[in-house]
DSSP file (Angstrom, degrees, kcal/mol; ACC not computed):
  #  RESIDUE AA STRUCTURE BP1 BP2  ACC     N-H-->O    O-->H-N    N-H-->O    O-->H-N    TCO  KAPPA ALPHA  PHI   PSI    X-CA   Y-CA   Z-CA
    1    1 A M              0   0    0      0, 0.0     3,-0.1     0, 0.0     2,-0.1   0.000 360.0 360.0 360.0 166.0  326.6  207.6   74.1
    2    2 A Q        -     0   0    0      1,-0.1     2,-0.1    33,-0.0     0, 0.0  -0.334 360.0-108.8 -68.4 143.4  326.5  209.6   77.2
    3    3 A A        -     0   0    0     -2,-0.1     2,-0.2     1,-0.0    -1,-0.1  -0.475  40.0-153.1 -69.6 143.0  324.2  208.6   80.1
    4    4 A L        -     0   0    0      2,-0.2     2,-1.2    -2,-0.1   119,-0.2  -0.680  28.7-104.6-115.3 167.0  321.3  211.1   80.4
    5    5 A N  S    S+     0   0    0    117,-2.9   117,-0.1    -2,-0.2   118,-0.0  -0.444  94.3  86.4 -87.8  55.7  319.0  212.2   83.3
    6    6 A L  S    S-     0   0    0     -2,-1.2    -2,-0.2     3,-0.0     3,-0.1  -0.932  92.6 -77.0-146.2 161.6  316.2  210.1   81.9
    7    7 A P        -     0   0    0      0, 0.0     2,-0.4     0, 0.0    39,-0.1  -0.274  56.5-101.5 -59.5 156.3  315.1  206.5   82.2
    8    8 A K        -     0   0    0     -5,-0.0     2,-0.3    -3,-0.0    -5,-0.0  -0.666  44.3-174.4 -82.9 132.1  317.2  204.0   80.2
    9    9 A Y        -     0   0    0     -2,-0.4     2,-0.4    -3,-0.1    33,-0.0  -0.899  25.4-119.1-124.9 155.2  315.6  202.8   77.0
   10   10 A E        -     0   0    0     -2,-0.3     2,-0.3     2,-0.0    -2,-0.0  -0.768  34.5-166.9 -90.7 137.6  316.6  200.2   74.4
   11   11 A F        -     0   0    0     -2,-0.4     2,-0.9    13,-0.0    13,-0.1  -0.904  27.1-116.7-127.7 153.5  317.1  201.6   70.9
   12   12 A N        +     0   0    0     -2,-0.3    11,-2.1    11,-0.3     2,-0.3  -0.822  44.3 178.4 -90.6 106.1  317.5  200.1   67.5
   13   13 A L  E     -A   22   0A   0     -2,-0.9     2,-0.3     9,-0.2     9,-0.2  -0.844   9.5-179.2-114.7 146.7  321.0  201.1   66.4
   14   14 A I  E     -A   21   0A   0      7,-2.2     7,-3.1    -2,-0.3     2,-0.6  -0.950  25.8-130.6-137.9 159.9  322.9  200.3   63.2
   15   15 A H  E     -A   20   0A   0     -2,-0.3     2,-0.6     5,-0.2     5,-0.2  -0.966  25.5-176.4-111.7 117.7  326.4  201.0   61.8
   16   16 A D  E >   -A   19   0A   0      3,-3.1     3,-1.7    -2,-0.6     2,-0.6  -0.916  60.7 -51.6-119.5 103.9  326.1  202.3   58.2
   17   17 A G  T 3  S-     0   0    0     -2,-0.6    -2,-0.0     1,-0.3     0, 0.0  -0.581 122.9 -21.5  69.2-117.9  329.5  202.9   56.6
   18   18 A N  T 3  S+     0   0    0     -2,-0.6     2,-0.4     2,-0.0    -1,-0.3   0.157 124.1  85.7-108.1  18.0  331.4  205.0   59.1
   19   19 A K  E <   -A   16   0A   0     -3,-1.7    -3,-3.1    13,-0.0     2,-0.4  -0.940  66.7-138.2-124.3 141.4  328.3  206.3   60.9
   20   20 A N  E     -A   15   0A   0     -2,-0.4    13,-3.0    -5,-0.2     2,-0.3  -0.782  27.1-164.9 -88.7 141.7  326.2  205.0   63.8
   21   21 A K  E     -AB  14  32A   0     -7,-3.1    -7,-2.2    -2,-0.4     2,-0.4  -0.945  10.7-152.7-131.0 151.1  322.5  205.5   63.2
   22   22 A I  E     -AB  13  31A   0      9,-2.8     9,-2.5    -2,-0.3     2,-0.4  -0.950  23.7-117.5-123.9 142.8  319.5  205.3   65.6
   23   23 A F  E     - B   0  30A   0    -11,-2.1   -11,-0.3    -2,-0.4     7,-0.3  -0.644  18.5-150.1 -82.4 129.5  315.9  204.5   64.5
   24   24 A D  E  >> - B   0  29A   0      5,-3.0     4,-1.3    -2,-0.4     5,-1.1  -0.888   1.4-158.9 -98.1 117.1  313.3  207.2   65.1
   25   25 A P  T  45S+     0   0    0      0, 0.0    -1,-0.1     0, 0.0     5,-0.0   0.735  89.8  50.1 -70.8 -20.7  310.0  205.5   65.8
   26   26 A I  T  45S+     0   0    0      1,-0.1    32,-0.0     3,-0.1    -2,-0.0   0.928 119.8  32.4 -81.9 -46.7  308.0  208.7   64.8
   27   27 A R  T  45S-     0   0    0      2,-0.2    -1,-0.1    32,-0.0     3,-0.1   0.541 100.9-136.8 -86.5  -7.1  309.7  209.4   61.4
   28   28 A K  T  <5 +     0   0    0     -4,-1.3     2,-0.3     1,-0.2    -5,-0.1   0.902  66.9  95.7  52.2  49.1  310.2  205.6   60.9
   29   29 A A  E   <S-B   24   0A   0     -5,-1.1    -5,-3.0    -7,-0.1     2,-0.4  -0.968  77.0-100.4-156.0 164.1  313.8  206.0   59.6
   30   30 A Y  E     -B   23   0A   0     -2,-0.3     2,-0.3    -7,-0.3    -7,-0.2  -0.747  35.4-169.5 -94.0 142.7  317.3  205.8   60.8
   31   31 A F  E     -B   22   0A   0     -9,-2.5    -9,-2.8    -2,-0.4     2,-0.0  -0.943  35.6 -86.8-131.8 149.9  319.2  209.1   61.6
   32   32 A V  E     -B   21   0A   0     -2,-0.3     2,-1.9   -11,-0.2   -11,-0.3  -0.320  44.9-120.4 -56.3 130.2  322.9  209.8   62.3
   33   33 A L        +     0   0    0    -13,-3.0   -13,-0.2     4,-0.1    -1,-0.1  -0.532  48.2 161.5 -84.1  84.9  323.5  209.3   66.0
   34   34 A T     >  -     0   0    0     -2,-1.9     4,-2.2     1,-0.1     5,-0.2  -0.514  55.8-102.6 -87.9 166.0  324.7  212.8   67.0
   35   35 A P  H  > S+     0   0    0      0, 0.0     4,-1.9     0, 0.0     5,-0.1   0.896 125.0  49.2 -58.3 -39.4  324.7  213.9   70.6
   36   36 A E  H  > S+     0   0    0      1,-0.2     4,-2.8     2,-0.2     5,-0.1   0.909 109.2  51.2 -66.0 -41.2  321.6  216.0   70.0
   37   37 A E  H  > S+     0   0    0      2,-0.2     4,-2.6     1,-0.2     5,-0.2   0.866 106.6  56.1 -62.0 -36.5  319.9  213.1   68.2
   38   38 A W  H  X S+     0   0    0     -4,-2.2     4,-2.0     2,-0.2    -1,-0.2   0.927 110.6  43.8 -59.0 -47.1  320.6  210.9   71.2
   39   39 A V  H  X S+     0   0    0     -4,-1.9     4,-2.8     2,-0.2     5,-0.2   0.933 113.2  51.7 -63.5 -46.8  318.8  213.5   73.5
   40   40 A R  H  X S+     0   0    0     -4,-2.8     4,-2.0     1,-0.2    -2,-0.2   0.913 111.3  46.4 -58.4 -45.1  316.0  213.8   71.0
   41   41 A Q  H  X S+     0   0    0     -4,-2.6     4,-1.9     1,-0.2    -1,-0.2   0.865 114.3  47.8 -68.0 -39.2  315.4  210.0   70.8
   42   42 A N  H  X S+     0   0    0     -4,-2.0     4,-2.4    -5,-0.2    -1,-0.2   0.907 112.8  48.4 -66.6 -41.3  315.6  209.6   74.6
   43   43 A F  H  X S+     0   0    0     -4,-2.8     4,-2.7     2,-0.2    -2,-0.2   0.840 108.0  54.8 -72.8 -30.2  313.2  212.5   75.1
   44   44 A I  H  X S+     0   0    0     -4,-2.0     4,-2.2    -5,-0.2    -1,-0.2   0.957 111.6  44.7 -60.6 -49.7  310.7  211.1   72.5
   45   45 A R  H  X S+     0   0    0     -4,-1.9     4,-3.3     1,-0.2     5,-0.5   0.892 110.9  54.0 -64.8 -38.7  310.7  207.8   74.4
   46   46 A F  H  X>S+     0   0    0     -4,-2.4     4,-2.4     1,-0.2     5,-1.4   0.944 109.6  48.4 -57.5 -48.6  310.3  209.7   77.8
   47   47 A L  H  <5S+     0   0    0     -4,-2.7     6,-2.9     3,-0.2     4,-0.2   0.896 118.9  39.2 -60.6 -40.5  307.3  211.6   76.5
   48   48 A I  H  X5S+     0   0    0     -4,-2.2     4,-0.6     4,-0.2    -2,-0.2   0.963 126.2  31.4 -73.7 -52.7  305.7  208.4   75.2
   49   49 A E  H  <5S+     0   0    0     -4,-3.3    -3,-0.2    -5,-0.2    -2,-0.2   0.807 132.1  26.6 -83.9 -31.2  306.5  206.0   77.9
   50   50 A E  T  <5S+     0   0    0     -4,-2.4    -3,-0.2    -5,-0.5    -1,-0.1   0.766 130.2  33.7-101.7 -33.6  306.6  208.2   81.0
   51   51 A K  T  4<S-     0   0    0     -5,-1.4    95,-3.5    -4,-0.2    96,-0.3   0.433  98.6-122.3-109.3  -0.4  304.3  211.0   80.1
   52   52 A G     <  +     0   0    0     -4,-0.6    -4,-0.2    -6,-0.3    -3,-0.1   0.707  48.6 161.5  71.7  22.0  301.7  209.3   78.0
   53   53 A V        -     0   0    0     -6,-2.9    -1,-0.2    -7,-0.1     2,-0.2  -0.657  44.7-118.9 -73.4 123.4  302.1  211.4   74.9
   54   54 A P    >   -     0   0    0      0, 0.0     3,-2.0     0, 0.0    24,-0.2  -0.468  13.2-137.6 -64.8 129.3  300.6  209.3   71.9
   55   55 A A  G >  S+     0   0    0      1,-0.3     3,-1.4    -2,-0.2    -7,-0.0   0.850 102.8  60.2 -54.3 -37.2  303.3  208.6   69.4
   56   56 A G  G 3  S+     0   0    0      1,-0.3    -1,-0.3     3,-0.0    -3,-0.0   0.587  98.9  57.5 -71.1  -9.2  300.8  209.4   66.6
   57   57 A L  G <  S+     0   0    0     -3,-2.0    21,-2.7    21,-0.1     2,-0.4  -0.012  91.8  92.5-109.5  29.5  300.4  212.9   67.9
   58   58 A M  E <   -C   77   0B   0     -3,-1.4     2,-0.4    19,-0.2    19,-0.2  -0.953  51.9-166.1-123.4 145.0  304.1  213.9   67.7
   59   59 A A  E     -C   76   0B   0     17,-2.8    17,-2.6    -2,-0.4     2,-0.5  -0.986  11.2-150.1-126.0 139.5  306.0  215.5   65.0
   60   60 A I  E    S-C   75   0B   0     -2,-0.4    15,-0.2     1,-0.2    14,-0.2  -0.916  75.6  -4.6-115.5 135.0  309.8  215.5   64.9
   61   61 A E  E    S-     0   0B   0     13,-2.3     2,-0.3    12,-0.6    13,-0.2   0.905  83.4-171.1  52.0  48.7  311.9  218.3   63.3
   62   62 A K  E     -C   73   0B   0     11,-1.4    11,-3.0    -3,-0.3     2,-0.2  -0.538  18.1-126.1 -71.1 129.4  308.7  220.0   62.1
   63   63 A E  E     +C   72   0B   0     -2,-0.3     2,-0.3     9,-0.2     9,-0.2  -0.504  33.6 172.2 -78.5 144.8  309.5  222.9   59.7
   64   64 A M  E     -C   71   0B   0      7,-2.6     7,-3.0    -2,-0.2     2,-0.5  -0.974  31.6-117.1-146.7 157.4  308.1  226.3   60.4
   65   65 A A  E     +C   70   0B   0     -2,-0.3     2,-0.4     5,-0.2     5,-0.2  -0.868  29.9 176.6 -99.2 130.2  308.6  229.8   58.9
   66   66 A L  E >  S-C   69   0B   0      3,-3.4     3,-1.3    -2,-0.5    42,-0.1  -0.947  74.0 -22.6-136.2 113.9  310.0  232.5   61.2
   67   67 A H  T 3  S-     0   0    0     -2,-0.4     3,-0.1     1,-0.3    -1,-0.1   0.886 126.1 -52.2  51.5  45.1  310.7  235.9   59.7
   68   68 A Q  T 3  S+     0   0    0      1,-0.2     2,-0.4     0, 0.0    -1,-0.3   0.639 119.7 111.1  67.8  19.3  310.9  234.4   56.2
   69   69 A M  E <  S-C   66   0B   0     -3,-1.3    -3,-3.4     0, 0.0     2,-0.5  -0.943  70.4-121.0-119.6 145.7  313.5  231.9   57.4
   70   70 A K  E     +C   65   0B   0     -2,-0.4     2,-0.3    -5,-0.2    -5,-0.2  -0.748  36.6 173.3 -86.3 125.8  312.9  228.1   57.7
   71   71 A K  E     -C   64   0B   0     -7,-3.0    -7,-2.6    -2,-0.5     2,-0.4  -0.834  21.9-134.8-125.3 164.3  313.4  226.7   61.2
   72   72 A R  E     -C   63   0B   0     -2,-0.3     2,-0.5    -9,-0.2    -9,-0.2  -0.981   5.7-144.0-126.7 134.8  312.7  223.3   62.7
   73   73 A M  E     -C   62   0B   0    -11,-3.0   -11,-1.4    -2,-0.4   -12,-0.6  -0.822  14.9-143.8 -90.8 129.1  311.0  222.4   65.9
   74   74 A D  E    S+     0   0B   0     -2,-0.5   -13,-2.3    14,-0.4     2,-0.4   0.967  81.0   3.6 -60.8 -56.5  312.7  219.4   67.5
   75   75 A I  E     -CD  60  88B   0     13,-1.7    13,-2.6   -15,-0.2     2,-0.4  -0.998  65.7-175.9-135.1 133.0  309.6  217.8   68.9
   76   76 A L  E     -CD  59  87B   0    -17,-2.6   -17,-2.8    -2,-0.4     2,-0.4  -0.997   7.7-162.8-129.9 128.5  306.1  219.0   68.6
   77   77 A C  E     -CD  58  86B   0      9,-2.8     8,-3.5    -2,-0.4     9,-1.6  -0.897   6.8-156.1-113.9 142.5  303.1  217.4   70.4
   78   78 A Y  E     - D   0  84B   0    -21,-2.7     2,-0.1    -2,-0.4   -21,-0.1  -0.752  17.3-115.4-113.5 157.9  299.5  217.8   69.5
   79   79 A S    >   -     0   0    0      4,-2.5     3,-2.0    -2,-0.3    -1,-0.1  -0.339  45.4 -95.2 -76.9 172.7  296.2  217.5   71.3
   80   80 A K  T 3  S+     0   0    0      1,-0.3    -1,-0.1     2,-0.1    -2,-0.0   0.683 128.1  58.1 -64.0 -16.7  293.8  214.8   70.2
   81   81 A D  T 3  S-     0   0    0      2,-0.1    -1,-0.3     3,-0.0     0, 0.0   0.346 123.3-105.1 -93.6   5.4  292.1  217.5   68.1
   82   82 A G  S <  S+     0   0    0     -3,-2.0    -2,-0.1     1,-0.3     3,-0.0   0.635  74.1 142.1  83.1  14.8  295.3  218.2   66.2
   83   83 A I        -     0   0    0      1,-0.1    -4,-2.5     2,-0.0    -1,-0.3  -0.787  60.5-108.3 -91.2 126.0  296.0  221.5   68.0
   84   84 A P  E     +D   78   0B   0      0, 0.0    -6,-0.3     0, 0.0     3,-0.1  -0.289  45.8 167.5 -53.2 134.6  299.8  222.1   68.8
   85   85 A L  E     +     0   0B   0     -8,-3.5    31,-1.3     1,-0.4     2,-0.3   0.715  53.2  15.9-120.5 -42.5  300.2  221.7   72.6
   86   86 A M  E     -De  77 116B   0     -9,-1.6    -9,-2.8    29,-0.2     2,-0.4  -0.998  52.0-159.3-146.3 142.2  303.9  221.4   73.4
   87   87 A M  E     -De  76 117B   0     29,-1.9    31,-2.7    -2,-0.3     2,-0.4  -0.984   9.2-161.3-124.1 136.6  307.3  222.2   71.8
   88   88 A V  E     -De  75 118B   0    -13,-2.6   -13,-1.7    -2,-0.4     2,-0.6  -0.958   3.7-160.5-116.8 129.7  310.6  220.7   72.9
   89   89 A E  E     - e   0 119B   0     29,-3.0    31,-2.5    -2,-0.4     2,-0.4  -0.953  15.5-158.5-109.2 119.8  314.0  222.1   72.0
   90   90 A C  E     - e   0 120B   0     -2,-0.6     2,-0.3    29,-0.2    31,-0.2  -0.813   9.9-175.5-104.8 140.8  316.8  219.5   72.4
   91   91 A K        -     0   0    0     29,-2.5     6,-0.1    -2,-0.4   -52,-0.0  -0.860  36.2 -92.9-122.8 159.1  320.4  220.3   72.9
   92   92 A A    >   -     0   0    0     -2,-0.3     3,-1.8     1,-0.1   -56,-0.1  -0.383  42.5-109.9 -66.4 153.9  323.5  218.1   73.0
   93   93 A P  T 3  S+     0   0    0      0, 0.0    -1,-0.1     0, 0.0    30,-0.1   0.841 117.7  55.2 -56.1 -35.2  324.4  217.1   76.6
   94   94 A K  T 3  S+     0   0    0      2,-0.1     2,-0.6     0, 0.0    -2,-0.0   0.615  88.0  92.8 -75.5 -10.0  327.6  219.2   76.5
   95   95 A I  S <  S-     0   0    0     -3,-1.8     2,-0.1    26,-0.1    -4,-0.1  -0.751  77.6-132.5 -87.7 118.8  325.6  222.3   75.6
   96   96 A S        -     0   0    0     -2,-0.6     2,-0.9     1,-0.1     5,-0.2  -0.408  19.5-115.8 -67.2 141.3  324.5  224.3   78.8
   97   97 A I        +     0   0    0     -2,-0.1     2,-0.2     3,-0.1    -1,-0.1  -0.704  53.6 161.5 -80.2 109.6  321.0  225.4   79.0
   98   98 A T    >>  -     0   0    0     -2,-0.9     4,-1.2     1,-0.0     3,-0.6  -0.553  57.8 -87.1-120.4-176.9  321.2  229.2   78.9
   99   99 A Q  H 3> S+     0   0    0      1,-0.2     4,-2.7     2,-0.2     5,-0.2   0.812 122.3  66.8 -59.1 -32.6  319.0  232.2   78.1
  100  100 A K  H 3> S+     0   0    0      1,-0.2     4,-2.1     2,-0.2    -1,-0.2   0.890  99.5  49.5 -59.7 -40.1  319.9  231.8   74.5
  101  101 A A  H <> S+     0   0    0     -3,-0.6     4,-2.1     2,-0.2    -1,-0.2   0.883 112.6  46.7 -65.0 -39.8  318.0  228.4   74.4
  102  102 A F  H  X S+     0   0    0     -4,-1.2     4,-2.2     2,-0.2    -2,-0.2   0.874 110.2  53.1 -70.3 -36.2  315.0  229.9   76.0
  103  103 A D  H  X S+     0   0    0     -4,-2.7     4,-2.7     2,-0.2    -2,-0.2   0.909 108.8  52.1 -62.7 -40.5  315.1  232.9   73.6
  104  104 A Q  H  X S+     0   0    0     -4,-2.1     4,-2.0     2,-0.2    -2,-0.2   0.964 113.9  39.8 -58.7 -55.7  315.2  230.4   70.7
  105  105 A I  H  X S+     0   0    0     -4,-2.1     4,-1.6     1,-0.2    -1,-0.2   0.842 113.8  56.2 -66.2 -31.4  312.1  228.5   71.7
  106  106 A G  H  X S+     0   0    0     -4,-2.2     4,-0.7     2,-0.2    -1,-0.2   0.914 107.0  48.5 -65.5 -44.2  310.4  231.7   72.8
  107  107 A R  H >X S+     0   0    0     -4,-2.7     3,-1.0     1,-0.2     4,-0.5   0.909 110.6  51.5 -62.8 -40.5  310.9  233.1   69.2
  108  108 A Y  H >X S+     0   0    0     -4,-2.0     4,-1.0     1,-0.2     3,-0.5   0.840 107.8  54.4 -63.6 -32.6  309.6  229.9   67.7
  109  109 A N  H 3X S+     0   0    0     -4,-1.6     4,-2.8     1,-0.2    -1,-0.2   0.578  84.5  82.9 -83.5  -7.9  306.5  230.2   70.0
  110  110 A I  H << S+     0   0    0     -3,-1.0    -1,-0.2    -4,-0.7    -2,-0.2   0.927 106.8  27.7 -57.6 -43.9  305.6  233.7   68.9
  111  111 A S  H << S+     0   0    0     -4,-0.5    -1,-0.2    -3,-0.5    -2,-0.2   0.793 125.0  49.2 -86.4 -28.4  303.8  232.3   65.9
  112  112 A Q  H  < S-     0   0    0     -4,-1.0    -2,-0.2     2,-0.1    -3,-0.2   0.871  80.1-159.8 -81.1 -40.9  302.9  228.9   67.4
  113  113 A R     <  +     0   0    0     -4,-2.8    -3,-0.1     1,-0.2    19,-0.1   0.934  22.3 176.4  58.1  50.7  301.4  230.2   70.7
  114  114 A L        -     0   0    0     -5,-0.2    -1,-0.2     1,-0.1   -29,-0.1  -0.663  33.0-140.6 -88.1 141.5  301.9  226.8   72.5
  115  115 A P  S    S+     0   0    0      0, 0.0    15,-2.5     0, 0.0     2,-0.4   0.643  85.4  48.7 -79.4 -10.0  301.0  226.5   76.1
  116  116 A Y  E     +eF  86 129B   0    -31,-1.3   -29,-1.9    13,-0.2     2,-0.4  -0.992  60.4 179.2-133.1 132.1  304.0  224.3   77.0
  117  117 A L  E     -eF  87 128B   0     11,-2.3    11,-3.1    -2,-0.4     2,-0.4  -0.995   4.7-172.5-127.7 132.1  307.7  224.7   76.2
  118  118 A I  E     -eF  88 127B   0    -31,-2.7   -29,-3.0    -2,-0.4     2,-0.4  -0.988   7.6-170.5-126.4 135.9  310.5  222.4   77.2
  119  119 A V  E     +eF  89 126B   0      7,-2.5     7,-2.8    -2,-0.4     2,-0.3  -0.988  19.6 167.5-119.1 132.1  314.3  222.9   76.7
  120  120 A T  E     -eF  90 125B   0    -31,-2.5   -29,-2.5    -2,-0.4     5,-0.2  -0.998  36.9-173.6-144.9 149.9  316.5  219.9   77.5
  121  121 A N        -     0   0    0      3,-1.8     4,-0.1    -2,-0.3   -26,-0.1   0.126  66.0-102.1-117.4  14.6  320.1  218.7   77.0
  122  122 A G  S    S+     0   0    0      2,-0.6  -117,-2.9     1,-0.1     3,-0.1   0.143 120.1  58.9  85.6 -21.3  319.2  215.3   78.4
  123  123 A I  S    S+     0   0    0      1,-0.4     2,-0.4  -119,-0.2    -1,-0.1   0.801 111.4  31.5-101.7 -49.1  320.8  216.2   81.7
  124  124 A E        -     0   0    0    -31,-0.1    -3,-1.8     2,-0.0    -2,-0.6  -0.896  68.6-168.6-112.0 141.8  318.7  219.3   82.6
  125  125 A H  E     -F  120   0B   0     -2,-0.4     2,-0.4    -5,-0.2    -5,-0.2  -0.996   1.7-172.2-130.4 128.5  315.1  219.7   81.6
  126  126 A Y  E     -F  119   0B   0     -7,-2.8    -7,-2.5    -2,-0.4     2,-0.5  -0.987   1.6-170.5-125.6 129.5  313.1  222.9   81.9
  127  127 A C  E     -FG 118 140B   0     13,-0.5    13,-3.0    -2,-0.4     2,-0.4  -0.974   1.4-169.2-124.1 128.8  309.3  223.2   81.3
  128  128 A A  E     -FG 117 139B   0    -11,-3.1   -11,-2.3    -2,-0.5     2,-0.5  -0.926  12.2-149.6-114.7 138.1  307.5  226.4   81.1
  129  129 A K  E     -FG 116 138B   0      9,-2.9     9,-2.0    -2,-0.4     2,-0.5  -0.946  18.7-150.4-106.0 124.5  303.7  226.8   81.0
  130  130 A I  E     - G   0 137B   0    -15,-2.5     2,-0.6    -2,-0.5     7,-0.2  -0.818  11.0-164.6-102.8 131.4  302.6  229.9   79.1
  131  131 A D  E  >> - G   0 136B   0      5,-3.5     5,-1.9    -2,-0.5     4,-1.3  -0.868   7.3-179.3-113.2  95.9  299.5  231.8   79.9
  132  132 A F  T  45S+     0   0    0     -2,-0.6    -1,-0.1     1,-0.2     5,-0.0   0.792  78.8  59.0 -66.7 -29.9  298.8  234.0   76.8
  133  133 A T  T  45S+     0   0    0      1,-0.2    -1,-0.2     2,-0.1    -2,-0.0   0.930 117.5  30.8 -65.5 -44.0  295.7  235.6   78.4
  134  134 A E  T  45S-     0   0    0      2,-0.1    -1,-0.2    -3,-0.1    -2,-0.2   0.589 105.0-125.4 -89.5  -9.8  297.6  236.9   81.4
  135  135 A G  T  <5S+     0   0    0     -4,-1.3     2,-0.3     1,-0.3    -3,-0.2   0.846  70.5 120.0  68.1  33.7  300.8  237.4   79.5
  136  136 A K  E   < -G  131   0B   0     -5,-1.9    -5,-3.5     2,-0.0     2,-0.3  -0.831  44.2-164.0-127.0 161.6  302.7  235.3   82.0
  137  137 A Y  E     -G  130   0B   0     -2,-0.3     2,-0.4    -7,-0.2    -7,-0.2  -0.977   4.0-162.9-139.7 158.9  304.7  232.1   82.2
  138  138 A E  E     -G  129   0B   0     -9,-2.0    -9,-2.9    -2,-0.3     2,-0.5  -1.000  20.5-125.8-140.6 141.4  305.8  229.9   85.0
  139  139 A F  E     -G  128   0B   0     -2,-0.4     2,-0.3   -11,-0.2   -11,-0.3  -0.751  29.3-140.6 -84.7 132.9  308.5  227.2   85.2
  140  140 A L  E     -G  127   0B   0    -13,-3.0   -13,-0.5    -2,-0.5     3,-0.0  -0.676   9.4-139.2 -93.0 145.5  307.1  223.9   86.4
  141  141 A K  S    S+     0   0    0     -2,-0.3     2,-0.3     1,-0.1    -1,-0.1   0.859  90.8  27.9 -68.8 -32.3  308.9  221.6   88.8
  142  142 A N  S    S-     0   0    0    -15,-0.0    -1,-0.1   -16,-0.0    -2,-0.0  -0.920  87.6-109.5-128.0 151.4  307.9  218.6   86.9
  143  143 A I        -     0   0    0     -2,-0.3   -25,-0.0     1,-0.1    -2,-0.0  -0.718  46.1-123.3 -78.6 126.7  307.0  218.0   83.2
  144  144 A P        -     0   0    0      0, 0.0    -1,-0.1     0, 0.0     2,-0.1  -0.280  20.7-108.6 -72.7 156.4  303.3  217.4   83.2
  145  145 A S     >  -     0   0    0      1,-0.1     4,-1.9   -93,-0.1   -93,-0.2  -0.322  35.8-102.8 -72.8 165.4  301.7  214.2   81.7
  146  146 A Y  H  > S+     0   0    0    -95,-3.5     4,-1.6     1,-0.2     5,-0.1   0.911 123.6  50.9 -57.3 -44.3  299.9  214.4   78.5
  147  147 A H  H  > S+     0   0    0    -96,-0.3     4,-1.0     1,-0.2    -1,-0.2   0.874 107.8  52.9 -65.6 -36.0  296.5  214.3   80.3
  148  148 A E  H  4 S+     0   0    0      1,-0.2    -1,-0.2     2,-0.2    -2,-0.2   0.853 107.2  53.1 -65.8 -34.0  297.6  217.1   82.7
  149  149 A M  H  < S+     0   0    0     -4,-1.9    -1,-0.2     1,-0.2    -2,-0.2   0.853 108.2  50.3 -67.6 -34.4  298.5  219.2   79.6
  150  150 A L  H  <        0   0    0     -4,-1.6    -1,-0.2     1,-0.2    -2,-0.2   0.728 360.0 360.0 -76.8 -20.7  295.1  218.7   78.2
  151  151 A A     <        0   0    0     -4,-1.0    -1,-0.2    -3,-0.2    -2,-0.1   0.471 360.0 360.0 -69.9 360.0  293.3  219.7   81.4
């Protein structure tokens, strides 16, 4: 798979029939290794190993209702109290991060009201901190650690 702008991690990969699969440590199952899944699995590891997000406080492809349609959040991280804290939208590396991606995660966040949103294609990563009280957001230069997000 394509090299990403993330640390290199070892993964448990298998070949099943005519498909390559990667093990997801959160869902505890193998999934078809698509370019988007490659980004998702690398970003999961990045959040756990580099940013200190507890694996037990992450949900992958969490379903939500949006205008009577079912949507899935790629990665959802919770506080220790079980309150949703951060949502990550993953794209394949060849997909440019455009306003469309931010619109998508913004729509998802209307009902969720999470303070941190990340959009990544594995090459570029954008993190926004949302202030609902002031009705503002700011893009951060760095993705905060789990402890920084809780502060």
